[in-house]
C-alpha positions as CSV (number, residue, x, y, z in Angstrom):
1,M,-30.3,-9.0,-10.7
2,T,-27.0,-8.0,-12.2
3,F,-24.1,-7.0,-10.2
4,S,-21.5,-4.8,-11.7
5,V,-18.0,-5.0,-10.2
6,I,-16.1,-1.8,-10.0
7,Y,-12.4,-2.1,-10.5
8,V,-9.8,0.5,-9.5
9,M,-6.5,0.9,-11.4
10,C,-3.3,0.4,-9.5
11,E,-1.5,3.7,-9.6
12,R,1.9,2.0,-9.8
13,C,1.6,-0.8,-12.4
14,G,-1.8,0.1,-14.1
15,N,-3.5,-3.3,-13.5
16,D,-7.2,-3.5,-12.7
17,I,-7.8,-4.4,-9.0
18,H,-10.8,-4.9,-6.8
19,K,-8.9,-4.7,-3.5
20,Y,-6.2,-2.2,-3.0
21,N,-3.9,-0.9,-0.2
22,T,-2.9,2.7,0.1
23,C,0.8,3.3,0.6
24,N,1.4,5.3,3.7
25,Y,4.4,7.2,2.2
26,C,3.3,8.2,-1.4
27,K,-0.5,7.8,-0.8
28,R,-1.0,5.8,-4.0
29,K,-3.5,3.0,-4.4
30,V,-1.4,-0.1,-5.0
31,C,-2.3,-3.7,-5.7
32,V,-1.0,-6.7,-3.8
33,N,1.8,-7.3,-6.3
34,C,3.1,-3.8,-5.8
35,V,3.2,-3.9,-2.0
36,K,6.7,-4.6,-0.8
37,S,5.9,-4.9,2.9
38,S,3.2,-4.2,5.5
39,R,3.2,-4.3,9.2
40,R,0.7,-3.9,12.0
41,V,1.9,-1.2,14.4
42,S,-1.1,-1.6,16.7
43,K,-4.4,-3.4,16.6
44,V,-6.0,-0.8,14.3
45,I,-3.0,0.8,12.5
46,R,-1.5,-1.1,9.5
47,L,1.4,0.4,7.6
48,V,2.0,-0.4,3.9
49,I,5.0,0.5,1.8
50,C,5.1,0.0,-2.0
51,K,8.1,-1.2,-4.0
52,D,8.9,2.3,-5.3
53,D,9.1,3.8,-1.8
54,W,11.1,0.8,-0.5
55,S,13.9,1.9,-2.8
56,K,13.9,5.4,-1.3
57,L,16.0,5.1,1.8
58,P,14.3,7.8,4.0
59,S,10.9,6.2,3.4
60,R,12.2,2.7,4.2
61,K,13.9,4.0,7.4
62,A,10.7,5.6,8.5
63,F,8.7,2.4,7.8
64,K,11.2,0.2,9.7
65,S,11.3,2.6,12.7
66,A,7.6,3.2,12.9
67,T,6.1,2.7,16.4
68,K,2.7,3.3,17.9
69,E,2.1,7.0,18.1
């Protein structure tokens, strides 16, 4: 049996990745290197912000003030 590994491209840097996170603010699939920060708002909700959105002040403000909704 041969297993083929399916890689996805990071939409920020273009690297091949097999595990990705989706940024909650720009909705792009980003690799671990492109994730600036992540936090768990509740037991099932995890917020991720990429490095591009971290530099945009409204997105960063929304990320830091996020609470359980």
